[in-house]
Phi, psi and omega in degrees: 000141178291153178293145177237142181258137171241136179250124176244136174253138183213168172254340181202154179243139178242122192245121165292165180254289187294124181085345182252308175256325187237132173269103179245018185304323182299315179293311181304315181293320178301309186293315185283331174297315180298314180298315182298316180296322179296336182251017175069027182254157175286116182302324180296320178294322179296317183292341178287339183243354188285328189291131174094339182262157166291153186304317182296328179289323174298315180298324179295327176288317185283326180231074189297339181264003183280140179300137184298330180296323178291323177297317180293323178295315177296322180300319179296320179295317181291324177298319178297317179296316182292324180294325181279345186247102178244015179295120180091000178283120183222161176289146170295141179310130181090349184296317180300315179292323179299312180293324177297321179293335181274353181304125179084356180256156183292114177204157180215150172271129177232102191228151175279355173284155172276176186301316182296317181292319179299315179299316182298315185284320177296321178294315179299327180274355179072030182251145179288140179277124177302144179295325178259126180210146176241104181257179189302326183294341191261002179234155178265345182224137180282156165308140018277007173295140183280002186309312184300316180291322177296321177294319178299316178298317180296319179299326180274350177080030181232150178291148179307320183294342180266006182249146172242132181263142171246121187214157178241341191252160176301314181298318182289318179296317177301317180296314181297315179295321178295334178281357181083025183248156170279148187232126169268113177277130186244125172090176188294329180293329190285332192302325187277357190246022168059050171290170178300318176211152183237141174228153178292321179197183188280358172293346184270005185246135172235135184241131175231127176270120181273165185298331182273007180092356177288140173260120180263115183254118174258116185249118179260109183275000000 
């Protein structure tokens, strides 16, 4: 099939990190397979729900009767392990040029990682850290709750309807749509979860800043 272009206009972009800007699947799989096996769970089943959520929220799905305090304690341990392990962390294809094109334009990182993990992975991938970011410490509810995206829009001073989200996971796409935003789904995980438009990677995105402050996004599917 020939490529087709979709044009989206926005005032600000809200960017997930893992799977969207940074490919950290190798680390995520190492850490979560180990955790699942330690708790007598099927690692493949765990990996189906881990992407996009904060760790404690994933644990609540996998072990619904477990005390929340234990989930938060395990989450802290896993965050430390993931922060120390950047082996195999690389940028998603097109991410360096995409981030360069956003320099000076309204955008924010909205991630389920905490600040330390976000810094570690963006650095390992050689990507610039956005000045505005909403990390795990700054929200009370994990994706698929829309809180993070709504907070990101507010930090940038734009209405949700004027923002476009870039996401790879079911939880993240659900959160972006629930926030009243359009969602560009990035990568193979995103295709099945009904984003506004889907791309294989960030090489498919072109950004033009118009004189009135509008960001013109040309998306080649």
